[in-house]
N, C-alpha and C positions, 0 to 999 in steps of 0.2 A: 616565499619560494614556492613555485609550483611543484606538485608531486601527484602521483597516482593514488587514488583511493578506490578500493573495491567496494561496491555498494550492492545491496539487495533491498530494493524498495517495495517489496511485496511479500511479507511474511506473516503467517497466521499463528496466533498463540492458542492455548487451550480454551480461550473464550469463544473462539469460533467453533460451532458444533461439529464441523467437518474435520477439525484438526485432531490429531492423536494426542493422548495425555502426556506424551513426552515433550510436547511443544510448550513447555513452561518458560517464562521469561528468563529465569536463571540458566536453564539448559541451553536456550537459544544463544544467550550472551557467551556462555562458556565455549560453545562450539565455534561461535564467530571469532572469539579471541584466539582460539587454538588454530584455526584454519585461515587466518588472515583476512577475514571479512571486516572491513573498517567501519562501514555504515550499514545499519539495519533499520528499516522502517517496520514497526509493528502495525499491521493493517488488518484488524479483525473486522468481521462483517457487521456493519452498522453499530459498532460499539468500540469503546476505547479504554475499558476498565483496567486492562493489564499493562497499559503503557507506563504508568507510574512505577509499577514493579520492575519493568524492564529498565527504566532510567536508573532506578536505585541499584539494580543488579549490575549495571554497567559501570558504576562508580569504582575507580581504582583500576579499570581496564583501559585498553586503547580503543574499545568499541564505542561508537557514537550511535545513540538511538534517536531516530527521528520520529516524533509523534505523528501518528497517522490513523487511517481508517479506510476500509474498502466499503464504499456505499453502493447500494442498489437503488437506482432511480425508478420512477414510476414506469419508465419505458423498459424496465428490467435490464438496464445497462449497468455494468459494474464500473465504478470510478474509484481510483486510488486518490485519496486526498492527503496531503502532507503539510505539516506546519513546522516552524522553527521552534516555537515555544509551547509548553503544555497549556498555558492560559488560553492560547488561541484554539487549541484542540478542545478545551473544555467549553469554550463559547460555541464552537461548532457542534459539540455533543448536545447542547441544549436545543439547537436547531433541529438536529436529527430526532430527538425525543418528541418534538412537536409534530413530526411527520411520520411517526411509526404507526404500524397497523393496529396496535392495541391487542394483538393476539398473543397467546402464551405459547412457549416452546413445547414441542412434543419430543421429550428426550428419547423415547423408544424409536421414534421415526427418524429424527434428525441428529441426535447426539446431545450430550450435556454441554453446558456453557459455564466453564469454571472461571471464577475470579480468584486470583492468588496474589500472595505478597512476594517480595524480593527473594525470600527463602523458599519459594514454591509451596508455601503452606496455604491450604484452602481457606479463603475468606467467606465465600458464599457461592451459590449457584444462581446465575442470572436467569430470571424467569421469562423475560420478554422474548418473543420469537425474533431471532436475528436474521435468519435465512428467508427474508422476504423483502419486497420492494417498499420504499418509502412513498409518500404521497406527493413528493415534489419531483419536478422534471430535471433533466440534465442541465438545462439552462439555469434553473434556479439554484441547483447545487453549485455549479461553477461560479455563478455570480456571488453567492454567499461566501464560498471558500476564498475567492480572490479578494473580496471586501475585507476578510479577516486576515489577509496577508499570507494565505497559503497557496498551494498550486494543485491542479487537477491533472491526472494522467488517466487516459482511457485504458482500462485493464484488458490484457490478452485479446487484442483486437482480431487476431487470427482464429480465434476459437468459434465453434458453431453455436455456443450458448452464452448468454449474458454478456456479449461483446457489442460494442458500438456498431461494428460492421454487420454482425448477424442480425441485430435487432432493427437497425435503421437503414443500413446500407450506405450511409454517407455521414459526413460530419456537419451537423446543422450550423449555419452561419452565426447563430447567436450563442454558441457554446465556446467558451474560451479555455482551451486546453494548453498545458505547458508541453505535453508530449503524449505519445501513444506507446503502450507496452506491447511487445510481442512475447509469445511463450517460447518454450524450449523446442517447439515443434517446427520452427521456421527461422530462416535467416533474414536479416534486414532487406537485402536486395530482392529476395523472393517475395517478401511481404509488400514491398513497394510495387512490384510487378503485378501481384495478385490483387492488391487493394490500392489502386492509384490515388484514391481520395486522401490517403494519409501522407502522400508525398511531401507536403509542405510542412509537416510537423516533425520535430525530433523523435527519434526512436530509442527506447530503452528496453532492456530485457531483465526479467527477475525470475526468482524461483517459484513464486506463488506457493510457498512451502506449507504443507500440512503435516509433514513428518520431518524428522531430522535428516533422514536420507535425502528427501527432496531439497532441503535447505543446503546441504553440502554439495550435492551433485547438480543442482539447478543452475541455470545461467545467471550471470552477474553483469552489471554495468560498471565500467571503469570511468571515473571522472578525473580529468586532469585539472585540478583546482588547488588553491592555496590552503584551504581549510575545509574540514568536513561539516559544512553548514548548508542549510537550505538556500541561503542567499548565494553561496558559491555555486551550488548545483543549478540554480536558476540561470546564472550567467553562462555556465557550461551548455545548458540546453539552448540558450540563445546564441552561443558561439561568441560571447563577448569577452573582451580583455584577455585574450589568449586561452581562455578556458575552453575545454572541449569534452565531448562524450565519445567513449570507445566501447563498443559492444564486445564483451569477452567471448 
């Protein structure tokens, strides 16, 4: 039976140096369950160490965690990558590590990068610098993600920094995107008018949360689907089998 699922496909945990310490997996899940957010994608910058903790924290709740990451390509474009299974994300993580800069994080300048467990206990501090671009292109990212069975969404295309439109001004023909994301600053029709090159792609909106207040107040996407899975979301993005996307 088809039903509506409220989704936030762009949420940062304490692993992202720009996120507040309150953005622990358990706290994210607790607030999602309390406020009726059915699907949450944990999408930290160039890393996925806290996704396992989020999956564990969500057990026994109605919250579904989608394994994901927000990647910065060599063009300095941010791309959300989402997978159905953790094993797919781990394979993707290996690809990311092979294309990282090799630089170490400057905590004083960028913030700490905390890896925690499902009880929000600190496991370690990740030393690699995450707020930087990889050595692979957008096309390489999308090809690899799609080969692994995932999907790519261009992050916050309306923003003046680290967005596909700001960096390139157009969508390259060799980049296979499942959708584009707009921020809370713009509505879909305005985005299509201002950025006509995105007109042929589905539009989603997310909180891009770095604080709990962002997470709760930020925009969400509603999917009319049968089950809270990436496969169902893919069908909704394509408008297949009566599945559809509704911007909240």
